LUMNUDREN-470922 format. One record per residue: residue in one letter; x, y negated, z negated of N, C-alpha, C, O in turn. Coordinates in pm, 1 decimal. Atoms other than C-alpha are relative to their C-alpha. Layout:
BEGIN
+------+----------+----------+----------+----------+----------+----------+----------+----------+----------+----------+----------+----------+
: balo :     n.xx :     n.yy :     n.zz :    ca.xx :    ca.yy :    ca.zz :     c.xx :     c.yy :     c.zz :     o.xx :     o.yy :     o.zz :
+------+----------+----------+----------+----------+----------+----------+----------+----------+----------+----------+----------+----------+
:    A :        X :        Y :        Z :        X :        Y :        Z :        X :        Y :        Z :        X :        Y :        Z :
...
+------+----------+----------+----------+----------+----------+----------+----------+----------+----------+----------+----------+----------+
This chain:
BEGIN
+------+----------+----------+----------+----------+----------+----------+----------+----------+----------+----------+----------+----------+
: balo :     n.xx :     n.yy :     n.zz :    ca.xx :    ca.yy :    ca.zz :     c.xx :     c.yy :     c.zz :     o.xx :     o.yy :     o.zz :
+------+----------+----------+----------+----------+----------+----------+----------+----------+----------+----------+----------+----------+
:    M :   -133.1 :     21.8 :    -54.2 :  -1662.6 :   -572.8 :    316.8 :      0.3 :     82.7 :    128.4 :    -42.8 :    197.1 :    142.4 :
:    R :    -10.8 :    -92.1 :   -141.4 :  -1591.4 :   -482.4 :    683.5 :     92.1 :     94.4 :      1.7 :    199.2 :     82.0 :    -57.8 :
:    R :    -82.2 :    -93.8 :      4.7 :  -1453.4 :   -180.2 :    755.7 :     50.1 :     32.2 :    159.6 :    -20.0 :     22.1 :    260.3 :
:    M :    -87.8 :     -1.3 :   -136.2 :  -1195.0 :   -111.3 :   1045.2 :     53.8 :    137.1 :     27.1 :     73.2 :    213.7 :    -67.3 :
:    L :    -88.2 :   -108.0 :    -34.2 :  -1028.1 :    168.9 :   1229.1 :    142.6 :    -35.6 :      3.0 :    191.9 :   -121.9 :     75.6 :
:    W :   -162.1 :     17.7 :    -23.6 :   -648.3 :    205.0 :   1152.7 :     38.1 :    125.8 :     50.2 :    -27.8 :    227.8 :     29.9 :
:    L :    -63.6 :   -144.0 :    -62.3 :   -431.9 :    470.1 :   1336.5 :    135.6 :    -11.3 :    -62.8 :    192.3 :   -116.1 :    -93.6 :
:    A :   -131.8 :    -17.7 :     44.2 :   -117.4 :    607.1 :   1214.0 :     65.4 :    106.1 :    104.0 :     -6.1 :    185.0 :    165.8 :
:    Q :    -35.4 :    -97.9 :   -101.1 :    109.8 :    807.8 :   1432.4 :    159.2 :      7.8 :    -35.0 :    235.6 :    -85.3 :    -60.5 :
:    A :   -148.5 :     -9.9 :     31.8 :    447.4 :    985.5 :   1373.3 :     63.4 :     73.7 :    116.5 :     -1.2 :    159.4 :    176.6 :
:    K :    -61.7 :    -44.3 :   -123.6 :    691.0 :   1074.3 :   1645.6 :    138.1 :     80.5 :    -51.7 :    214.9 :     13.8 :   -120.9 :
:    D :   -109.1 :    -67.7 :      6.8 :    968.7 :   1339.7 :   1611.7 :    109.2 :    -23.1 :     89.4 :    104.9 :     16.4 :    205.9 :
:    A :    -97.1 :     61.2 :    -86.7 :   1285.7 :   1185.4 :   1733.7 :     74.4 :    122.9 :     83.4 :    117.0 :     94.6 :    195.4 :
:    H :    -65.9 :   -104.6 :    -60.1 :   1440.4 :   1524.0 :   1836.2 :    -89.8 :     51.0 :    103.7 :    -41.8 :     51.6 :    217.1 :
:    S :     78.6 :    -53.4 :    -86.0 :   1140.8 :   1675.6 :   2011.2 :    -66.0 :    -95.7 :    106.1 :    -79.3 :    -68.9 :    225.5 :
:    G :     72.9 :    107.9 :    -53.6 :    964.2 :   1360.2 :   2110.3 :   -162.7 :     51.2 :    -15.1 :   -253.2 :      5.5 :     54.8 :
:    L :    159.0 :    -24.2 :     19.6 :    625.2 :   1532.5 :   1977.3 :    -45.6 :   -100.9 :    -85.7 :     28.6 :   -164.9 :   -160.2 :
:    R :     75.6 :    108.9 :    100.3 :    377.1 :   1307.0 :   1801.2 :   -136.8 :     76.2 :    -67.7 :   -202.7 :    170.7 :    -24.4 :
:    H :    116.2 :    -30.8 :     78.3 :    110.3 :   1338.9 :   1539.5 :    -62.6 :   -135.5 :    -29.9 :     -3.0 :   -239.5 :    -57.7 :
:    G :     71.4 :    138.6 :     37.1 :   -159.7 :   1085.5 :   1483.7 :   -119.4 :     57.9 :    -79.9 :   -156.4 :    175.1 :    -86.7 :
:    M :    110.5 :     -3.2 :     89.5 :   -452.0 :   1011.9 :   1242.7 :    -63.0 :   -135.0 :      4.8 :     -8.4 :   -242.8 :     28.4 :
:    A :     76.5 :    118.9 :     11.8 :   -711.3 :    782.4 :   1210.2 :    -66.6 :    -31.9 :   -116.5 :   -127.4 :     67.8 :   -155.5 :
:    F :     43.7 :     43.5 :    115.4 :   -840.1 :    594.3 :    891.6 :   -112.8 :    -93.5 :     12.9 :   -104.3 :   -161.3 :    115.2 :
:    V :    109.9 :     67.8 :      5.0 :  -1162.4 :    409.7 :    829.0 :      3.7 :    -71.7 :   -124.1 :    -32.4 :    -14.7 :   -227.1 :
:    A :     -4.1 :     48.6 :    136.6 :  -1107.7 :    149.2 :    566.4 :     -4.1 :   -157.7 :      2.1 :     -0.9 :   -210.5 :    113.2 :
:    S :     17.0 :    159.1 :     -0.1 :  -1134.5 :   -236.9 :    472.2 :    135.5 :    -62.0 :     25.4 :    140.0 :   -177.3 :     68.2 :
:    G :   -145.7 :     43.6 :     -3.6 :   -760.1 :   -285.1 :    481.5 :    118.7 :    122.7 :     -7.9 :    109.8 :    234.7 :    -58.3 :
:    E :   -149.0 :    -90.4 :     25.9 :   -409.3 :   -119.4 :    498.4 :     13.5 :      4.8 :   -142.7 :     -4.6 :    -88.7 :   -220.7 :
:    S :    -52.0 :    -34.5 :    149.3 :   -306.6 :     50.8 :    176.6 :    103.7 :     93.0 :      9.5 :    110.7 :    153.6 :    116.4 :
:    A :   -109.1 :    -65.5 :     27.5 :     -1.9 :    237.8 :     61.8 :    -45.2 :    142.5 :      4.4 :     12.2 :    233.6 :     64.1 :
:    L :     58.3 :   -127.5 :     -2.0 :   -229.8 :    517.3 :    -11.7 :    -35.0 :     77.0 :    145.5 :    -31.6 :    199.4 :    158.2 :
:    M :     28.7 :    -62.8 :   -131.0 :   -323.1 :    575.6 :    357.3 :    129.1 :     33.0 :     54.7 :    115.6 :    119.5 :    141.2 :
:    G :   -126.2 :    -20.2 :    -44.0 :     49.0 :    594.7 :    440.0 :     38.9 :    117.6 :    -60.5 :     84.3 :    204.5 :     14.0 :
:    I :    -28.5 :   -120.0 :     67.8 :    107.8 :    858.0 :    176.6 :    -77.1 :    101.6 :     47.9 :    -21.2 :    210.7 :     58.7 :
:    E :     87.9 :    -96.9 :    -19.2 :   -180.7 :   1047.0 :    277.6 :     32.1 :     58.2 :    143.0 :     18.4 :    176.4 :    174.6 :
:    F :    -48.6 :    -39.6 :   -127.4 :    -50.7 :   1032.9 :    637.4 :    148.8 :     90.3 :     28.9 :    181.5 :    169.2 :    117.6 :
:    V :   -162.1 :    -56.0 :      6.8 :    316.2 :   1135.8 :    562.7 :    -26.3 :    148.8 :    -65.8 :     44.4 :    245.5 :    -37.3 :
:    D :     18.4 :   -134.1 :     81.3 :    176.5 :   1423.7 :    337.2 :    -69.2 :     99.2 :    109.2 :    -37.4 :    217.6 :    120.2 :
:    A :     62.5 :    -97.4 :   -109.1 :    -52.1 :   1556.9 :    632.8 :     87.1 :     21.1 :    112.1 :     63.5 :    119.8 :    181.8 :
:    C :   -115.9 :    -56.1 :    -94.3 :    248.4 :   1558.7 :    870.0 :     68.6 :     93.9 :    -36.5 :     99.3 :    183.2 :     42.3 :
:    I :   -105.4 :   -105.8 :     50.0 :    464.7 :   1758.0 :    643.1 :    -75.4 :    113.9 :    -27.5 :    -23.9 :    219.9 :      8.0 :
:    R :     72.3 :   -129.5 :     50.2 :    191.4 :   2007.4 :    502.7 :    -71.8 :     59.9 :     90.7 :   -140.4 :    154.5 :     51.9 :
:    R :    100.0 :    -65.6 :    -92.9 :     15.8 :   2098.8 :    815.2 :     32.6 :    132.9 :      3.0 :    147.8 :    155.3 :    -34.0 :
:    P :    -13.0 :   -132.2 :      5.9 :    -16.8 :   2479.2 :    851.5 :    102.7 :     59.0 :    100.5 :    127.8 :     -5.8 :    202.1 :
:    D :   -124.7 :    -39.1 :    -78.4 :    265.5 :   2685.1 :   1010.0 :    -67.9 :     46.8 :    147.5 :   -151.0 :    137.6 :    146.7 :
:    G :     11.9 :    -13.3 :   -142.2 :    218.1 :   2690.2 :   1406.0 :   -113.9 :    -86.9 :     29.2 :   -174.8 :    -70.1 :    134.8 :
:    A :     55.8 :    119.3 :    -30.6 :     10.3 :   2385.3 :   1376.6 :     69.5 :   -143.5 :    -20.4 :     12.5 :   -252.6 :    -19.8 :
:    N :    -74.8 :    115.4 :     73.7 :    282.3 :   2150.9 :   1265.4 :    117.9 :    -11.5 :    129.4 :    209.7 :     70.2 :    135.4 :
:    P :   -108.8 :     22.5 :    -77.3 :    495.8 :   2019.5 :   1560.7 :    119.0 :    -79.1 :    -51.0 :    227.1 :    -86.9 :      7.3 :
:    L :   -103.8 :     74.6 :     60.1 :    683.5 :   1801.3 :   1321.5 :     50.6 :    100.5 :   -101.5 :    -16.5 :    123.5 :   -202.1 :
:    R :    -66.9 :    -92.1 :     99.7 :    909.0 :   2050.7 :   1140.8 :     82.5 :    -62.4 :   -126.2 :    176.2 :   -141.4 :   -113.9 :
:    G :    -73.3 :     32.1 :    136.7 :   1023.1 :   1996.5 :    777.1 :    -14.0 :   -119.9 :    -30.2 :    -80.4 :   -194.7 :     41.5 :
:    V :     10.7 :    159.3 :     59.4 :   1059.5 :   1674.7 :    573.0 :    100.8 :    -78.3 :     67.2 :    211.2 :    -26.2 :     83.2 :
:    P :    -71.1 :     86.8 :    -85.6 :   1209.8 :   1387.9 :    769.3 :    121.7 :    -58.8 :    -96.1 :    126.3 :    -82.9 :   -216.7 :
:    H :   -137.3 :     66.8 :     70.9 :   1555.6 :   1251.3 :    699.2 :     -0.2 :   -136.3 :    -17.4 :     86.4 :   -187.7 :    -88.1 :
:    A :     24.8 :    126.9 :     19.7 :   1426.7 :    906.6 :    728.8 :   -133.6 :    -46.8 :     87.1 :   -167.0 :      9.2 :    191.5 :
:    L :    109.5 :     60.4 :    -41.3 :   1115.9 :    692.9 :    800.3 :     18.5 :   -148.2 :     54.3 :     91.4 :   -227.4 :     -5.3 :
:    K :     -3.3 :    134.6 :    -65.1 :   1083.6 :    383.3 :   1010.0 :   -129.8 :    -51.9 :      0.4 :   -219.5 :      1.6 :     65.6 :
:    L :    137.9 :     45.0 :     17.2 :    797.4 :    173.9 :    917.1 :     -0.2 :   -157.7 :     11.6 :    102.7 :   -220.8 :    -12.5 :
:    D :     -0.1 :    139.9 :    -19.7 :    677.3 :   -187.5 :    986.5 :    -10.4 :    -54.1 :   -148.3 :     -4.7 :      4.6 :   -256.4 :
:    N :    -13.8 :     60.5 :    172.1 :    662.8 :   -441.4 :    701.3 :   -136.9 :     -2.6 :    -57.8 :   -147.9 :    -63.5 :   -164.3 :
:    G :    148.0 :    -17.4 :     59.1 :    283.9 :   -378.2 :    629.0 :     18.0 :    103.1 :   -119.2 :    115.6 :    176.0 :   -136.9 :
:    P :      2.2 :    -91.0 :     99.5 :    173.8 :   -194.1 :    324.3 :     -8.3 :    140.4 :     18.2 :     18.0 :    223.3 :    -68.9 :
:    F :     56.7 :   -129.7 :    -33.5 :     63.8 :    105.4 :    515.6 :    123.5 :    103.7 :     30.2 :     99.8 :    220.6 :     60.9 :
+------+----------+----------+----------+----------+----------+----------+----------+----------+----------+----------+----------+----------+
């Protein structure tokens, strides 16, 4: 099966700061989305421009 590069990005609506991650996989999956959101929230203090748990998430219609 062909593997592709998938990019995920989060933007803090208040500050405008962004965080991105890359995944190599054969297709989109909900697990990649969960891993990405978890990484955004659990980054160490001082390394996390996205502060706290988000009030809302805006997603496209894909499984990611």
